C-alpha positions as a Markdown table, in Angstrom:
| # | Residue | x | y | z |
|---|---|---|---|---|
| 1 | Unk | 3.5 | 17.1 | -26.5 |
| 2 | Unk | 5.7 | 19.9 | -27.7 |
| 3 | Unk | 6.4 | 21.3 | -24.2 |
| 4 | Unk | 9.6 | 19.2 | -23.6 |
| 5 | Unk | 10.9 | 20.3 | -27.1 |
| 6 | Unk | 10.2 | 23.9 | -26.2 |
| 7 | Unk | 12.1 | 23.7 | -23.0 |
| 8 | Unk | 15.0 | 22.1 | -24.8 |
| 9 | Unk | 15.0 | 25.1 | -27.1 |
| 10 | Unk | 14.9 | 27.4 | -24.1 |
| 11 | Unk | 18.0 | 25.7 | -22.7 |
| 12 | Unk | 19.9 | 26.2 | -26.0 |
| 13 | Unk | 19.1 | 29.9 | -26.2 |
| 14 | Unk | 19.7 | 30.8 | -22.5 |
| 15 | Unk | 23.3 | 32.1 | -23.0 |
| 16 | Unk | 22.6 | 34.1 | -26.1 |
| 17 | Unk | 22.1 | 37.8 | -25.8 |
| 18 | Unk | 20.1 | 37.9 | -29.0 |
| 19 | Unk | 18.1 | 35.2 | -30.8 |
| 20 | Unk | 16.2 | 35.3 | -34.1 |
| 21 | Unk | 12.6 | 34.0 | -34.1 |
| 22 | Unk | 11.8 | 33.1 | -37.7 |
| 23 | Unk | 8.1 | 32.8 | -38.2 |
| 24 | Unk | 6.0 | 31.4 | -41.0 |
| 25 | Unk | 2.7 | 29.6 | -41.8 |
| 26 | Unk | 2.1 | 26.2 | -43.5 |
| 27 | Unk | -1.2 | 24.7 | -44.7 |
| 28 | Unk | -1.7 | 21.0 | -44.1 |
| 29 | Unk | -4.1 | 19.4 | -46.6 |
| 30 | Unk | -6.3 | 16.4 | -45.6 |
| 31 | Unk | -9.0 | 16.8 | -48.3 |
| 32 | Unk | -9.0 | 13.0 | -48.9 |
| 33 | Unk | -10.2 | 12.3 | -45.4 |
| 34 | Unk | -13.9 | 11.3 | -45.6 |
| 35 | Unk | -14.6 | 10.7 | -41.9 |
| 36 | Unk | -15.0 | 13.6 | -39.4 |
| 37 | Unk | -14.3 | 16.2 | -42.0 |
| 38 | Unk | -15.9 | 18.8 | -39.7 |
| 39 | Unk | -12.8 | 18.6 | -37.6 |
| 40 | Unk | -10.9 | 20.2 | -40.4 |
| 41 | Unk | -11.4 | 23.5 | -42.3 |
| 42 | Unk | -10.8 | 25.0 | -45.7 |
| 43 | Unk | -7.2 | 25.9 | -46.6 |
| 44 | Unk | -7.7 | 27.4 | -50.0 |
| 45 | Unk | -7.7 | 26.0 | -53.6 |
| 46 | Unk | -10.2 | 23.3 | -52.6 |
| 47 | Unk | -8.1 | 22.1 | -49.7 |
| 48 | Unk | -9.4 | 20.9 | -46.4 |
| 49 | Unk | -7.1 | 20.6 | -43.4 |
| 50 | Unk | -5.3 | 22.5 | -40.7 |
| 51 | Unk | -3.1 | 25.6 | -40.5 |
| 52 | Unk | 0.2 | 25.5 | -38.6 |
| 53 | Unk | 2.2 | 28.6 | -37.6 |
| 54 | Unk | 5.7 | 28.1 | -36.3 |
| 55 | Unk | 8.3 | 30.3 | -34.6 |
| 56 | Unk | 11.8 | 28.8 | -35.0 |
| 57 | Unk | 14.7 | 29.9 | -32.9 |
| 58 | Unk | 17.9 | 30.6 | -34.9 |
| 59 | Unk | 21.4 | 31.6 | -33.7 |
| 60 | Unk | 22.0 | 35.1 | -35.2 |
| 61 | Unk | 25.8 | 34.6 | -35.6 |
| 62 | Unk | 25.9 | 31.3 | -37.5 |
| 63 | Unk | 22.3 | 30.6 | -38.6 |
| 64 | Unk | 22.1 | 27.4 | -36.6 |
| 65 | Unk | 18.4 | 26.3 | -36.0 |
| 66 | Unk | 17.9 | 25.8 | -32.3 |
| 67 | Unk | 14.4 | 24.4 | -32.1 |
| 68 | Unk | 10.7 | 25.5 | -31.8 |
| 69 | Unk | 10.0 | 28.6 | -29.7 |
| 70 | Unk | 6.2 | 28.7 | -30.3 |
| 71 | Unk | 3.7 | 26.9 | -32.4 |
| 72 | Unk | 0.0 | 27.2 | -33.1 |
| 73 | Unk | -2.4 | 24.9 | -35.0 |
| 74 | Unk | -6.0 | 25.7 | -35.9 |
| 75 | Unk | -8.7 | 25.2 | -38.5 |
| 76 | Unk | -10.8 | 27.7 | -40.4 |
| 77 | Unk | -14.5 | 27.8 | -39.9 |
| 78 | Unk | -16.6 | 27.1 | -42.9 |
| 79 | Unk | -19.0 | 29.7 | -44.1 |
| 80 | Unk | -22.4 | 28.7 | -45.4 |
| 81 | Unk | -22.7 | 29.1 | -49.2 |
| 82 | Unk | -24.3 | 32.4 | -50.2 |
| 83 | Unk | -23.7 | 34.0 | -46.8 |
| 84 | Unk | -21.2 | 36.6 | -45.8 |
| 85 | Unk | -19.7 | 37.2 | -42.4 |
| 86 | Unk | -22.3 | 39.5 | -40.9 |
| 87 | Unk | -20.0 | 41.3 | -38.6 |
| 88 | Unk | -16.6 | 42.8 | -39.0 |
| 89 | Unk | -14.0 | 40.9 | -37.1 |
| 90 | Unk | -11.6 | 42.7 | -34.8 |
| 91 | Unk | -7.9 | 42.3 | -35.5 |
| 92 | Unk | -7.6 | 39.8 | -32.5 |
| 93 | Unk | -10.1 | 37.5 | -34.2 |
| 94 | Unk | -8.3 | 37.5 | -37.6 |
| 95 | Unk | -5.7 | 34.9 | -38.7 |
| 96 | Unk | -3.2 | 37.7 | -39.0 |
| 97 | Unk | -3.2 | 38.1 | -35.2 |
| 98 | Unk | -0.9 | 35.0 | -35.2 |
| 99 | Unk | 2.1 | 37.3 | -35.9 |
| 100 | Unk | 1.3 | 39.4 | -32.8 |
| 101 | Unk | 0.4 | 36.3 | -30.8 |
| 102 | Unk | 3.9 | 34.9 | -31.4 |
| 103 | Unk | 5.6 | 38.1 | -30.3 |
| 104 | Unk | 3.5 | 38.2 | -27.1 |
| 105 | Unk | 3.9 | 34.6 | -26.1 |
| 106 | Unk | 7.6 | 33.9 | -26.7 |
| 107 | Unk | 8.9 | 36.2 | -24.0 |
| 108 | Unk | 6.3 | 34.9 | -21.6 |
| 109 | Unk | 7.4 | 31.4 | -22.3 |
| 110 | Unk | 11.1 | 32.2 | -21.8 |
| 111 | Unk | 10.4 | 34.0 | -18.6 |
| 112 | Unk | 8.8 | 30.9 | -17.2 |
| 113 | Unk | 12.3 | 29.4 | -17.1 |
| 114 | Unk | 13.7 | 31.2 | -14.1 |
| 115 | Unk | 17.3 | 30.2 | -14.9 |
| 116 | Unk | 17.2 | 31.9 | -18.2 |
| 117 | Unk | 18.2 | 35.5 | -18.7 |
| 118 | Unk | 15.7 | 36.8 | -21.2 |
| 119 | Unk | 17.4 | 37.3 | -24.6 |
| 120 | Unk | 16.4 | 40.0 | -27.0 |
| 121 | Unk | 14.2 | 38.3 | -29.6 |
| 122 | Unk | 14.3 | 39.6 | -33.2 |
| 123 | Unk | 11.3 | 38.4 | -35.1 |
| 124 | Unk | 12.0 | 37.7 | -38.7 |
| 125 | Unk | 8.9 | 37.7 | -41.0 |
| 126 | Unk | 8.1 | 37.6 | -44.7 |
| 127 | Unk | 5.7 | 40.0 | -46.3 |
| 128 | Unk | 2.6 | 38.5 | -44.7 |
| 129 | Unk | 3.9 | 39.9 | -41.4 |
| 130 | Unk | 4.1 | 43.5 | -42.6 |
| 131 | Unk | 1.2 | 44.6 | -40.4 |
| 132 | Unk | 1.0 | 47.8 | -38.3 |
| 133 | Unk | -0.1 | 46.0 | -35.2 |
| 134 | Unk | 3.1 | 43.9 | -35.4 |
| 135 | Unk | 5.2 | 47.1 | -35.4 |
| 136 | Unk | 3.1 | 48.4 | -32.5 |
| 137 | Unk | 3.5 | 45.3 | -30.4 |
| 138 | Unk | 7.3 | 45.2 | -30.9 |
| 139 | Unk | 7.5 | 48.9 | -30.0 |
| 140 | Unk | 5.8 | 48.2 | -26.7 |
| 141 | Unk | 8.1 | 45.4 | -25.6 |
| 142 | Unk | 11.5 | 46.0 | -24.0 |
| 143 | Unk | 13.5 | 43.0 | -25.4 |
| 144 | Unk | 11.9 | 42.6 | -28.9 |
| 145 | Unk | 12.9 | 43.6 | -32.4 |
| 146 | Unk | 11.5 | 43.1 | -35.9 |
| 147 | Unk | 12.9 | 42.4 | -39.3 |
| 148 | Unk | 10.2 | 42.1 | -41.9 |
| 149 | Unk | 10.0 | 42.2 | -45.7 |
| 150 | Unk | 7.8 | 45.1 | -46.7 |
| 151 | Unk | 4.7 | 44.5 | -48.8 |
| 152 | Unk | 2.9 | 47.9 | -48.4 |
| 153 | Unk | 4.2 | 51.1 | -49.9 |
| 154 | Unk | 3.5 | 52.9 | -46.7 |
| 155 | Unk | 3.1 | 56.7 | -46.3 |
| 156 | Unk | 5.9 | 58.3 | -44.3 |
| 157 | Unk | 5.7 | 60.8 | -41.5 |
| 158 | Unk | 5.6 | 63.9 | -43.7 |
| 159 | Unk | 2.7 | 62.5 | -45.7 |
| 160 | Unk | 4.4 | 63.6 | -48.9 |
| 161 | Unk | 6.7 | 60.6 | -49.4 |
| 162 | Unk | 6.1 | 56.9 | -49.7 |
| 163 | Unk | 8.4 | 54.2 | -48.6 |
| 164 | Unk | 9.7 | 52.9 | -52.0 |
| 165 | Unk | 10.0 | 56.3 | -53.6 |
| 166 | Unk | 11.9 | 57.7 | -50.7 |
| 167 | Unk | 14.4 | 54.8 | -50.2 |
| 168 | Unk | 15.1 | 54.6 | -53.9 |
| 169 | Unk | 16.3 | 58.2 | -53.8 |
| 170 | Unk | 19.0 | 57.3 | -51.3 |
| 171 | Unk | 22.6 | 56.8 | -52.5 |
| 172 | Unk | 23.8 | 53.2 | -53.1 |
| 173 | Unk | 26.0 | 52.2 | -50.1 |
| 174 | Unk | 27.5 | 48.9 | -51.4 |
| 175 | Unk | 26.8 | 46.0 | -53.8 |
| 176 | Unk | 27.1 | 42.3 | -53.6 |
| 177 | Unk | 26.8 | 39.2 | -55.8 |
| 178 | Unk | 24.3 | 36.3 | -55.1 |
| 179 | Unk | 23.8 | 33.0 | -56.8 |
| 180 | Unk | 20.1 | 32.9 | -57.7 |
| 181 | Unk | 18.5 | 29.4 | -57.9 |
| 182 | Unk | 16.3 | 28.5 | -60.8 |
| 183 | Unk | 12.6 | 28.8 | -60.5 |
| 184 | Unk | 9.5 | 28.1 | -62.6 |
| 185 | Unk | 9.8 | 31.6 | -64.2 |
| 186 | Unk | 13.6 | 32.1 | -64.1 |
| 187 | Unk | 16.9 | 30.5 | -65.0 |
| 188 | Unk | 19.8 | 30.0 | -62.6 |
| 189 | Unk | 22.1 | 33.1 | -62.6 |
| 190 | Unk | 24.5 | 35.2 | -60.6 |
| 191 | Unk | 22.8 | 38.4 | -59.7 |
| 192 | Unk | 24.4 | 41.7 | -58.7 |
| 193 | Unk | 22.6 | 43.7 | -56.1 |
| 194 | Unk | 22.8 | 47.4 | -55.0 |
| 195 | Unk | 22.0 | 48.2 | -51.4 |
| 196 | Unk | 20.6 | 51.4 | -50.0 |
| 197 | Unk | 19.6 | 52.0 | -46.3 |
| 198 | Unk | 18.2 | 54.8 | -44.3 |
| 199 | Unk | 16.0 | 55.6 | -41.3 |
| 200 | Unk | 12.3 | 56.2 | -42.0 |
| 201 | Unk | 9.2 | 56.9 | -39.9 |
| 202 | Unk | 6.1 | 55.0 | -41.0 |
| 203 | Unk | 2.8 | 56.7 | -40.5 |
| 204 | Unk | 0.4 | 54.5 | -38.4 |
| 205 | Unk | -3.1 | 53.8 | -39.7 |
| 206 | Unk | -6.1 | 55.7 | -38.3 |
| 207 | Unk | -7.3 | 52.5 | -36.6 |
| 208 | Unk | -4.3 | 52.7 | -34.2 |
| 209 | Unk | -5.5 | 55.8 | -32.3 |
| 210 | Unk | -2.7 | 56.0 | -29.8 |
| 211 | Unk | 0.2 | 55.3 | -32.1 |
| 212 | Unk | 2.5 | 58.1 | -33.2 |
| 213 | Unk | 4.1 | 56.1 | -36.0 |
| 214 | Unk | 7.0 | 53.7 | -36.2 |
| 215 | Unk | 10.7 | 54.6 | -36.3 |
| 216 | Unk | 12.5 | 51.9 | -38.3 |
| 217 | Unk | 15.3 | 51.5 | -40.7 |
| 218 | Unk | 14.9 | 50.4 | -44.4 |
| 219 | Unk | 17.4 | 48.2 | -46.1 |
| 220 | Unk | 16.7 | 48.0 | -49.9 |
| 221 | Unk | 18.5 | 45.5 | -52.1 |
| 222 | Unk | 17.7 | 45.5 | -55.8 |
| 223 | Unk | 19.2 | 43.5 | -58.6 |
| 224 | Unk | 20.8 | 45.4 | -61.5 |
| 225 | Unk | 21.9 | 44.4 | -65.0 |
| 226 | Unk | 19.2 | 41.7 | -65.2 |
| 227 | Unk | 19.4 | 39.4 | -68.3 |
| 228 | Unk | 16.9 | 40.1 | -71.0 |
| 229 | Unk | 13.6 | 38.4 | -70.4 |
| 230 | Unk | 14.1 | 38.1 | -66.6 |
| 231 | Unk | 12.6 | 40.1 | -63.8 |
| 232 | Unk | 14.8 | 41.8 | -61.3 |
| 233 | Unk | 14.7 | 40.5 | -57.7 |
| 234 | Unk | 14.5 | 43.0 | -54.8 |
| 235 | Unk | 13.9 | 43.0 | -51.1 |
| 236 | Unk | 12.7 | 46.0 | -49.1 |
| 237 | Unk | 13.4 | 45.1 | -45.5 |
| 238 | Unk | 12.2 | 47.1 | -42.5 |
| 239 | Unk | 13.8 | 46.6 | -39.1 |
| 240 | Unk | 13.7 | 48.1 | -35.6 |
| 241 | Unk | 17.5 | 47.5 | -35.3 |
| 242 | Unk | 19.9 | 50.4 | -36.0 |
| 243 | Unk | 21.4 | 50.3 | -39.5 |
| 244 | Unk | 24.0 | 53.0 | -39.6 |
| 245 | Unk | 26.8 | 51.3 | -41.4 |
| 246 | Unk | 27.5 | 48.9 | -44.2 |
| 247 | Unk | 28.4 | 46.2 | -41.7 |
| 248 | Unk | 25.0 | 46.5 | -39.9 |
| 249 | Unk | 23.2 | 46.5 | -43.2 |
| 250 | Unk | 25.0 | 43.3 | -44.2 |
| 251 | Unk | 24.0 | 41.8 | -40.9 |
| 252 | Unk | 20.3 | 42.6 | -41.6 |
| 253 | Unk | 20.5 | 41.0 | -45.0 |
| 254 | Unk | 22.2 | 37.9 | -43.5 |
| 255 | Unk | 19.5 | 37.6 | -40.8 |
| 256 | Unk | 16.8 | 37.8 | -43.4 |
| 257 | Unk | 18.5 | 35.0 | -45.4 |
| 258 | Unk | 17.9 | 32.6 | -42.5 |
| 259 | Unk | 14.2 | 32.6 | -43.5 |
| 260 | Unk | 15.0 | 29.6 | -45.7 |
| 261 | Unk | 15.3 | 27.5 | -42.5 |
| 262 | Unk | 11.6 | 27.8 | -41.7 |
| 263 | Unk | 10.8 | 26.8 | -45.2 |
| 264 | Unk | 13.1 | 23.8 | -44.9 |
| 265 | Unk | 11.5 | 22.9 | -41.6 |
| 266 | Unk | 8.0 | 22.8 | -43.2 |
| 267 | Unk | 9.5 | 20.8 | -46.1 |
| 268 | Unk | 10.9 | 18.2 | -43.7 |
| 269 | Unk | 7.5 | 18.0 | -41.9 |
| 270 | Unk | 5.7 | 17.4 | -45.2 |
| 271 | Unk | 8.2 | 15.4 | -47.2 |
| 272 | Unk | 10.2 | 13.6 | -44.5 |
| 273 | Unk | 7.7 | 13.1 | -41.8 |
| 274 | Unk | 4.9 | 12.9 | -44.4 |
| 275 | Unk | 2.5 | 14.8 | -42.1 |
| 276 | Unk | -0.2 | 14.9 | -44.8 |
| 277 | Unk | -0.3 | 11.2 | -45.3 |
| 278 | Unk | -2.0 | 10.4 | -41.9 |
| 279 | Unk | -5.7 | 9.7 | -41.8 |
| 280 | Unk | -6.9 | 10.8 | -38.4 |
| 281 | Unk | -9.7 | 12.9 | -37.0 |
| 282 | Unk | -8.8 | 16.5 | -36.6 |
| 283 | Unk | -8.3 | 16.5 | -32.8 |
| 284 | Unk | -6.1 | 13.4 | -33.0 |
| 285 | Unk | -4.1 | 14.9 | -35.8 |
| 286 | Unk | -3.4 | 18.0 | -33.7 |
| 287 | Unk | -1.9 | 15.7 | -31.0 |
| 288 | Unk | 0.2 | 13.8 | -33.6 |
| 289 | Unk | 1.4 | 17.1 | -34.9 |
| 290 | Unk | 3.1 | 17.8 | -31.6 |
| 291 | Unk | 5.1 | 14.7 | -32.1 |
| 292 | Unk | 5.9 | 15.2 | -35.7 |
| 293 | Unk | 6.9 | 18.9 | -35.4 |
| 294 | Unk | 9.3 | 18.1 | -32.6 |
| 295 | Unk | 11.0 | 15.4 | -34.8 |
| 296 | Unk | 11.1 | 17.8 | -37.8 |
| 297 | Unk | 12.9 | 20.4 | -35.7 |
| 298 | Unk | 15.4 | 17.8 | -34.5 |
| 299 | Unk | 16.0 | 16.7 | -38.1 |
| 300 | Unk | 16.4 | 20.3 | -39.3 |
| 301 | Unk | 19.1 | 20.9 | -36.7 |
| 302 | Unk | 20.9 | 17.6 | -37.5 |
| 303 | Unk | 21.0 | 18.2 | -41.2 |
| 304 | Unk | 22.2 | 21.8 | -40.8 |
| 305 | Unk | 25.1 | 20.7 | -38.6 |
| 306 | Unk | 25.8 | 17.8 | -40.9 |
| 307 | Unk | 26.4 | 20.3 | -43.7 |
| 308 | Unk | 28.2 | 23.0 | -41.7 |
| 309 | Unk | 30.0 | 21.2 | -38.8 |
| 310 | Unk | 30.3 | 17.6 | -39.8 |
| 311 | Unk | 33.5 | 17.0 | -37.8 |
| 312 | Unk | 32.1 | 18.4 | -34.5 |
| 313 | Unk | 31.7 | 16.0 | -31.6 |
| 314 | Unk | 28.5 | 13.9 | -31.8 |
| 315 | Unk | 27.6 | 14.8 | -28.2 |
| 316 | Unk | 26.9 | 18.4 | -29.2 |
| 317 | Unk | 23.5 | 17.3 | -30.4 |
| 318 | Unk | 23.0 | 13.7 | -29.4 |
| 319 | Unk | 22.3 | 12.3 | -25.9 |
| 320 | Unk | 24.6 | 9.8 | -24.2 |
| 321 | Unk | 22.0 | 7.1 | -24.7 |
| 322 | Unk | 21.6 | 7.8 | -28.4 |
| 323 | Unk | 25.4 | 7.6 | -28.9 |
| 324 | Unk | 25.6 | 4.4 | -26.9 |
| 325 | Unk | 22.9 | 2.8 | -29.0 |
| 326 | Unk | 24.5 | 3.9 | -32.3 |
| 327 | Unk | 27.8 | 2.6 | -31.1 |
| 328 | Unk | 26.2 | -0.7 | -30.1 |
| 329 | Unk | 24.6 | -1.0 | -33.5 |
| 330 | Unk | 27.8 | -0.2 | -35.2 |
| 331 | Unk | 29.8 | -2.9 | -33.3 |
| 332 | Unk | 27.3 | -5.5 | -34.5 |
| 333 | Unk | 28.3 | -4.9 | -38.1 |
| 334 | Unk | 31.0 | -6.9 | -39.9 |
| 335 | Unk | 33.0 | -3.6 | -40.3 |
| 336 | Unk | 32.3 | -1.5 | -37.2 |
| 337 | Unk | 32.3 | 2.3 | -37.7 |
| 338 | Unk | 32.9 | 5.0 | -35.2 |
| 339 | Unk | 30.2 | 7.5 | -34.2 |
| 340 | Unk | 32.4 | 10.1 | -32.7 |
| 341 | Unk | 31.5 | 13.0 | -35.0 |
| 342 | Unk | 28.2 | 14.5 | -36.1 |
| 343 | Unk | 28.9 | 13.1 | -39.6 |
| 344 | Unk | 29.4 | 9.6 | -38.2 |
| 345 | Unk | 26.2 | 9.7 | -36.1 |
| 346 | Unk | 24.1 | 11.0 | -39.0 |
| 347 | Unk | 25.4 | 8.2 | -41.3 |
| 348 | Unk | 24.6 | 5.7 | -38.5 |
| 349 | Unk | 21.1 | 7.0 | -38.2 |
| 350 | Unk | 20.7 | 6.8 | -42.0 |
| 351 | Unk | 21.8 | 3.2 | -42.0 |
| 352 | Unk | 19.0 | 2.5 | -39.4 |
| 353 | Unk | 16.6 | 4.0 | -41.9 |
| 354 | Unk | 17.8 | 1.8 | -44.8 |
| 355 | Unk | 20.6 | 3.9 | -46.3 |
| 356 | Unk | 22.6 | 1.8 | -48.7 |
| 357 | Unk | 26.3 | 2.3 | -48.2 |
| 358 | Unk | 27.3 | 0.9 | -51.6 |
| 359 | Unk | 25.6 | 4.1 | -52.9 |
| 360 | Unk | 27.8 | 6.4 | -50.9 |
| 361 | Unk | 27.7 | 9.1 | -53.6 |
| 362 | Unk | 23.9 | 9.3 | -53.1 |
| 363 | Unk | 23.1 | 12.1 | -50.6 |
| 364 | Unk | 21.3 | 11.0 | -47.4 |
| 365 | Unk | 17.6 | 11.8 | -48.0 |
| 366 | Unk | 15.3 | 13.3 | -45.4 |
| 367 | Unk | 12.9 | 10.3 | -45.6 |
| 368 | Unk | 15.7 | 7.9 | -44.8 |
| 369 | Unk | 16.7 | 10.0 | -41.8 |
| 370 | Unk | 13.1 | 10.2 | -40.6 |
| 371 | Unk | 12.9 | 6.3 | -40.6 |
| 372 | Unk | 16.3 | 6.0 | -39.0 |
| 373 | Unk | 15.4 | 8.6 | -36.3 |
| 374 | Unk | 12.2 | 6.7 | -35.4 |
| 375 | Unk | 14.1 | 3.4 | -35.2 |
| 376 | Unk | 16.8 | 5.1 | -33.0 |
| 377 | Unk | 14.1 | 6.5 | -30.6 |
| 378 | Unk | 12.6 | 3.0 | -30.3 |
| 379 | Unk | 16.0 | 1.4 | -29.6 |
| 380 | Unk | 16.8 | 4.1 | -27.0 |
| 381 | Unk | 13.5 | 3.4 | -25.2 |
| 382 | Unk | 14.5 | -0.3 | -25.0 |
| 383 | Unk | 18.0 | 0.6 | -23.8 |
| 384 | Unk | 16.7 | 2.8 | -21.0 |
| 385 | Unk | 14.2 | 0.2 | -19.9 |
| 386 | Unk | 17.0 | -2.4 | -19.8 |
| 387 | Unk | 19.1 | -0.1 | -17.6 |
| 388 | Unk | 16.2 | 0.8 | -15.4 |
| 389 | Unk | 15.0 | -2.8 | -14.7 |
């Protein structure tokens, strides 16, 4: 069910020389389902459900989400109590293989579209993707790159230095300010960060017999002058892209900041589309996920453009049929409204979802947009049937 959505994404990226593929995993909990529980698996903390890994295409210049490049859903197998896995699994049998699997599959998918010149795909991962096999796979591909937040204090080529210690010895190249949002353990504040960057060669582990190590660049941003009682924030980023200037280091930091889009996507899937509220057998749920993930990607792109380009023409993201339907619904109102811009169209969709205009100061919520989008799709189907017959 996601194939049409993936081809739409391919069409959006076909003219870009570089795209970012932001990857992350989400756990979908269906522990309250009593029937056919065997079609789900453990998700940790007593949960029972499915695991979803998504690769989201992002424009590297402006951070606009372009859709889903690749997605995988699976369940964990349950182990019998008191028994351990009797054999050691190979890397290809482990869940962590998903990171390499995405890197392998995305160029293959894009190459299926003969009209598309294969862009360079920079994979952006959080700390879970800091795996030697990931570096090895990217190194073996011609049009692939990597940007990952380091989690391991890896040994460097000379075996006498380690990643963190070596990079911390490098001179500070520049600093910047960043508004830090509040969290359970921290208050809202404006942080000042110092940035260091340098090339490093990571030693490969013994299990990768044919690898000679990985040449990458480290970009290390660390907070200074932290208020008393607060912990400093830092990011150690590793990338296969050249970082030889302040400008290129800022680009790497900006690219990594786009990771919030995949988190927002999963939030829309859970809070807006309410993916965990359905009560279906596991196999049926996987089919429904194809539908819901496509809508979540559409809603992510719409809300992003609503924030960043509200006055852009509506036809940049909406089809001619969708615009015709929204205009027709608007004309049926006592006070017709235009749907010429993205802002107009989003507000029209929100009204279909029950948005109350007398509360115009209230932000349009994702649940309202979700309901409106479903209603719009239904109306568009009727419109197309009318024009066909």
